[in-house]
C-alpha positions as CSV (number, residue, x, y, z in Angstrom):
1,M,0.0,0.0,0.0
2,N,1.1,3.6,-0.6
3,D,1.6,5.0,2.9
4,L,2.5,8.4,1.6
5,L,-0.7,8.7,-0.5
6,Y,-3.0,7.7,2.3
7,M,-1.2,9.9,4.9
8,Q,-1.5,12.8,2.6
9,R,-5.2,12.3,2.4
10,A,-5.4,12.1,6.2
11,L,-3.5,15.4,6.4
12,E,-6.0,17.0,4.0
13,L,-8.8,15.9,6.1
14,A,-7.2,17.2,9.3
15,A,-6.8,20.6,7.8
16,L,-10.6,20.8,7.5
17,G,-10.7,21.4,11.3
18,K,-8.7,24.6,11.1
19,G,-10.2,27.3,13.3
20,S,-12.7,24.9,14.9
21,V,-10.8,22.5,17.1
22,S,-8.3,24.5,19.2
23,P,-6.9,24.0,21.8
24,N,-6.9,20.5,20.4
25,P,-4.7,19.7,17.4
26,M,-6.1,19.1,13.9
27,V,-6.3,15.4,13.2
28,G,-7.4,13.3,10.2
29,C,-7.8,9.6,9.8
30,V,-8.1,7.3,6.8
31,I,-8.9,3.6,7.1
32,V,-7.7,1.4,4.2
33,Y,-8.7,-2.2,3.4
34,N,-7.1,-4.1,0.5
35,D,-5.7,-0.8,-0.9
36,Q,-9.0,0.9,-0.9
37,I,-10.2,3.7,1.5
38,I,-13.3,2.4,3.3
39,G,-13.5,5.1,6.0
40,E,-12.5,8.7,6.5
41,G,-12.9,11.2,9.3
42,W,-11.4,14.3,11.0
43,H,-11.7,16.1,14.3
44,K,-14.4,18.7,13.4
45,K,-15.0,20.6,16.6
46,Y,-13.4,21.0,20.0
47,G,-15.2,18.7,22.4
48,G,-16.6,16.6,19.6
49,P,-15.6,13.1,18.4
50,H,-12.0,12.6,17.4
51,A,-10.8,11.7,13.9
52,E,-10.5,8.0,14.6
53,V,-14.1,7.8,15.9
54,N,-15.5,9.6,12.8
55,A,-13.4,7.4,10.4
56,I,-14.6,4.2,12.0
57,Q,-18.2,5.4,12.0
58,D,-17.7,6.0,8.3
59,V,-16.9,2.3,7.6
60,K,-20.0,0.5,6.4
61,N,-18.7,-3.0,7.0
62,K,-17.1,-3.1,10.5
63,D,-16.0,-6.7,9.9
64,L,-13.3,-5.4,7.6
65,L,-11.6,-3.4,10.3
66,S,-9.6,-6.4,11.7
67,E,-7.8,-6.6,8.3
68,S,-7.5,-2.8,7.8
69,T,-4.8,-0.2,8.3
70,A,-5.6,3.2,10.0
71,Y,-3.6,6.2,8.9
72,V,-3.7,8.9,11.6
73,T,-2.0,12.3,11.5
74,L,-1.3,12.3,15.2
75,E,-0.7,9.6,17.8
76,P,-4.1,8.2,19.1
77,C,-4.9,9.5,22.5
78,S,-4.6,7.1,25.4
79,H,-6.4,9.1,28.2
80,F,-9.9,10.1,29.1
81,G,-10.5,13.8,28.2
82,K,-13.7,15.1,26.7
83,T,-13.9,11.9,24.8
84,P,-12.7,8.3,25.5
85,P,-9.2,7.1,24.4
86,C,-8.9,6.6,20.6
87,A,-6.2,4.0,21.2
88,D,-8.8,1.9,23.0
89,L,-11.3,2.3,20.2
90,L,-8.8,1.0,17.6
91,I,-7.9,-1.9,19.8
92,S,-11.6,-2.8,20.4
93,H,-12.1,-3.0,16.6
94,R,-8.9,-5.2,16.3
95,I,-7.3,-2.8,13.7
96,K,-4.5,-4.7,12.1
97,K,-2.0,-1.8,11.6
98,V,-1.8,1.9,12.5
99,V,0.4,4.3,10.6
100,I,1.1,7.6,12.4
101,C,2.4,10.9,11.1
102,N,3.5,12.6,14.4
103,T,3.8,11.5,18.0
104,D,1.8,13.6,20.4
105,P,3.9,15.7,22.8
106,F,1.0,16.3,25.1
107,P,2.2,14.9,28.5
108,Q,-0.9,12.7,28.9
109,V,-0.2,11.0,25.6
110,N,3.5,11.3,24.4
111,G,4.1,7.8,23.4
112,K,1.6,6.1,25.6
113,G,-1.0,5.7,22.8
114,I,1.6,4.0,20.6
115,Q,2.7,1.7,23.4
116,K,-0.9,0.8,24.1
117,L,-1.4,-0.2,20.5
118,K,1.8,-2.2,20.4
119,D,0.9,-4.0,23.7
120,A,-2.3,-5.0,22.0
121,G,-0.4,-6.7,19.1
122,I,-1.1,-3.9,16.6
123,E,1.7,-3.1,14.1
124,V,2.6,0.6,14.4
125,I,4.6,2.7,12.0
126,T,5.5,6.4,12.9
127,G,7.0,9.4,11.1
128,V,5.2,9.2,7.8
129,L,5.1,12.7,6.3
130,E,6.3,13.9,9.6
131,K,7.4,17.4,8.4
132,K,4.0,18.1,6.8
133,G,2.3,17.1,10.1
134,L,4.6,19.4,12.1
135,E,3.7,22.3,9.8
136,L,0.0,21.6,9.9
137,N,-0.1,21.6,13.7
138,K,2.7,24.1,14.4
139,R,0.4,26.0,16.7
140,F,-0.3,23.0,18.9
141,F,3.4,21.8,18.9
142,T,4.7,25.3,19.7
143,S,2.2,25.7,22.6
144,I,3.0,22.3,24.1
145,E,6.8,22.4,23.7
146,Q,7.5,26.1,24.4
147,N,4.6,26.9,26.8
148,R,3.4,29.9,24.8
149,P,1.1,30.5,21.8
150,Y,2.3,30.4,18.2
151,V,2.9,34.1,17.5
152,I,2.2,35.8,14.1
153,L,3.2,39.4,13.7
154,K,1.1,41.1,11.0
155,W,0.8,44.6,9.5
156,A,0.2,46.5,6.3
157,E,2.6,49.2,5.1
158,S,2.9,51.7,2.3
159,A,5.3,51.2,-0.6
160,D,7.7,53.5,1.3
161,G,7.4,51.6,4.6
162,F,4.8,53.6,6.7
163,V,1.9,52.2,8.6
164,A,0.0,55.3,9.7
165,N,-0.1,59.1,9.5
166,P,2.4,61.2,11.5
167,D,-0.1,61.6,14.4
168,G,-0.7,57.9,14.5
169,S,-4.1,58.0,12.9
170,P,-4.9,55.2,10.5
171,F,-4.6,55.6,6.7
172,P,-6.2,53.1,4.3
173,I,-3.3,51.0,3.0
174,S,-4.6,47.5,2.2
175,G,-6.7,46.6,-0.8
176,Q,-9.9,44.6,-0.6
177,I,-8.2,41.2,-1.1
178,S,-5.7,41.9,1.6
179,Q,-8.5,42.9,4.0
180,M,-10.3,39.7,3.3
181,H,-7.1,37.7,4.0
182,S,-6.8,39.5,7.4
183,H,-10.3,38.7,8.4
184,K,-10.0,35.1,7.3
185,W,-6.9,34.8,9.5
186,R,-8.8,36.1,12.5
187,T,-11.2,33.2,12.1
188,E,-8.3,30.7,12.1
189,E,-6.3,32.0,15.1
190,D,-7.3,31.8,18.8
191,A,-6.5,35.4,19.7
192,I,-5.7,38.8,18.3
193,M,-3.6,41.5,20.0
194,V,-3.1,45.2,19.7
195,G,-1.5,47.8,22.0
196,S,-3.2,50.8,23.6
197,N,-2.0,53.3,21.0
198,T,-3.9,51.3,18.3
199,V,-7.0,51.4,20.4
200,F,-6.7,55.2,20.9
201,K,-6.0,56.0,17.3
202,D,-8.1,53.4,15.4
203,N,-10.7,52.2,17.9
204,P,-10.8,48.7,16.2
205,S,-13.4,46.0,16.8
206,L,-10.8,43.2,16.1
207,T,-13.6,41.0,14.8
208,A,-14.0,38.9,11.6
209,R,-16.5,41.0,9.6
210,K,-15.2,40.2,6.1
211,W,-15.1,36.4,6.4
212,T,-17.4,33.8,7.8
213,G,-16.2,32.2,11.0
214,K,-15.6,32.7,14.7
215,N,-14.2,35.8,16.2
216,P,-10.8,35.5,17.9
217,V,-10.3,36.3,21.6
218,R,-9.2,39.9,21.9
219,V,-6.0,40.7,23.8
220,I,-5.2,44.3,24.6
221,I,-2.0,45.7,26.1
222,E,-3.3,48.7,28.1
223,G,-0.1,49.1,30.2
224,H,-0.2,52.4,32.2
225,S,-2.6,54.1,29.9
226,S,-6.4,54.4,30.3
227,I,-8.4,53.1,27.4
228,P,-11.8,54.9,27.2
229,D,-14.8,52.8,28.3
230,N,-16.7,53.5,25.1
231,S,-14.0,51.8,23.0
232,H,-15.2,49.0,20.7
233,I,-13.0,46.5,22.5
234,F,-15.1,47.0,25.6
235,D,-18.4,46.2,23.9
236,L,-18.6,42.8,25.6
237,S,-19.5,41.1,22.3
238,V,-16.3,39.0,22.3
239,K,-14.2,37.5,25.1
240,T,-11.5,40.1,25.8
241,F,-8.4,40.1,28.0
242,V,-6.8,43.4,29.0
243,F,-3.3,43.5,30.4
244,T,-2.9,46.5,32.6
245,F,-0.9,48.0,35.5
246,K,-4.2,49.1,37.1
247,V,-6.7,47.2,39.2
248,R,-10.0,47.2,37.3
249,P,-13.2,45.2,37.9
250,D,-14.0,42.4,35.5
251,K,-17.2,42.1,33.5
252,E,-18.9,39.4,31.5
253,N,-16.5,38.6,28.5
254,L,-14.0,41.2,29.8
255,T,-11.1,40.3,32.1
256,F,-8.4,42.5,33.3
257,I,-5.0,40.9,34.1
258,K,-2.7,43.0,36.3
259,I,0.9,43.4,35.2
260,E,3.4,43.5,38.1
261,D,6.1,46.2,38.0
262,G,9.4,44.9,36.8
263,T,7.8,42.1,34.8
264,N,9.1,41.2,31.3
265,L,5.9,42.2,29.5
266,I,6.0,39.9,26.5
267,D,7.0,36.9,28.5
268,F,4.3,37.6,31.1
269,V,1.6,38.0,28.5
270,L,2.5,34.9,26.6
271,T,2.7,32.8,29.7
272,E,-0.8,34.0,30.8
273,L,-2.3,33.3,27.4
274,H,-0.8,29.8,27.5
275,K,-2.5,29.2,30.8
276,L,-5.7,30.2,29.1
277,N,-5.2,27.5,26.5
278,I,-4.7,30.0,23.7
279,R,-2.6,28.2,21.1
280,S,-2.1,30.9,18.6
281,L,-1.9,34.7,18.6
282,I,-1.9,37.2,15.8
283,V,-0.4,40.6,16.7
284,E,-1.8,43.4,14.6
285,G,0.0,46.4,16.0
286,G,1.2,48.9,16.4
287,P,4.9,49.0,15.4
288,R,6.1,49.6,19.0
289,L,4.4,46.4,20.1
290,H,5.8,44.5,17.1
291,Q,9.3,45.8,18.0
292,L,8.9,44.6,21.6
293,F,8.2,41.1,20.2
294,F,11.3,41.3,17.9
295,E,13.4,42.3,20.8
296,N,12.0,39.6,23.0
297,G,12.4,36.8,20.4
298,N,9.2,34.9,21.1
299,Y,7.6,35.0,17.7
300,D,7.2,32.5,14.9
301,E,6.3,34.3,11.6
302,E,5.6,37.7,10.1
303,R,2.9,38.6,7.5
304,V,3.4,41.9,5.8
305,F,1.1,43.5,3.3
306,K,3.1,46.0,1.2
307,S,1.3,48.4,-1.1
308,K,2.5,48.4,-4.6
309,A,1.8,52.1,-5.3
310,L,0.7,54.0,-2.2
311,M,3.4,56.4,-1.0
312,L,2.8,58.2,2.3
313,K,6.2,60.0,2.3
314,H,6.0,60.6,6.0
315,G,4.3,59.1,9.0
316,I,4.8,56.3,11.5
317,Q,7.2,53.7,10.2
318,A,6.7,50.0,10.3
319,A,8.8,47.9,12.7
320,V,12.2,46.9,11.3
321,L,12.3,43.3,10.2
322,P,15.2,41.4,11.8
323,K,17.8,40.3,9.3
324,H,17.7,36.6,10.1
325,L,14.1,36.3,8.9
326,V,13.5,34.0,5.9
327,L,11.0,34.9,3.2
328,K,8.9,31.8,3.1
329,N,6.1,32.8,0.6
330,Q,5.2,35.8,-1.5
331,Y,1.7,36.5,-3.1
332,D,0.5,39.1,-5.5
333,L,-2.8,40.4,-4.2
334,R,-3.5,43.1,-6.9
335,E,-2.9,46.3,-5.0
336,D,-0.5,44.7,-2.5
337,I,2.2,42.1,-2.1
338,L,1.9,39.7,0.8
339,N,5.3,38.6,2.2
340,I,5.3,35.8,4.8
341,F,8.5,35.4,6.8
342,S,9.5,32.6,9.2
343,A,11.6,33.3,12.3
């Protein structure tokens, strides 16, 4: 059988869960009998059935399972969480062989699922299309292994490198396609962050209005400033966390987290977000906040929309990209060029 082909299909299925399963990883499963796919499934929603459950349910003739191979993008879980262990499910159906893309670094799994399958006499192969699996679930792996969210820094700049007017007020830079991309990303990431200056000057909602999907959790760095109570980010429509040096009362969907004096701001914020099970964070601005992340070093990629023609000539400059960044992808979006860098 073609292990690479079937694992690729399982990865494609897993990706269908993007934006819906966090803090869980995206997982896909394909069940093959006699070189034919007889069942497919993926983890569709956090708290819902896992990929293996959906794939087995998709198999019409369960008698074939004992002579079948299951291709799973992540090691089957071996513990009771919101659902029973998937390793036990595979064992109960006497699956003959399990092929796995990535082992699960989550402490309650981390090899235990593989060992349980082997102890039951099931043949197990690991590491098939491993790099593709790591890329697919980079948010999950970063969170588990580095105890912080996967961090994406994002901004739009003019052709001459400015992000706002001299007084900090916003200036339309991105074209329609770029704006749609930005709002699509909001539906795919757990949280979105801006600093207090962005709130003062732009009064953003930080919601996904130009793409269908969930709104991200809003994260605001208020610091020593006082954000007006009538700001959009205080409208209580979306779960919002505000990091501040002040003591302020919480409200429904609005939590204030006090920053202690002398704390490394970025480290503190990322640690607190990790405790909240936030796996990914997109930082939209402003440039001072982006620069703090560059100086801190805890970031993973940068997404920069650069206008092809718009020249501001003066204003607030974008943060300076570190020289070690690698241009990973570049896309032509009519009015803009989208550059994606990896750290």
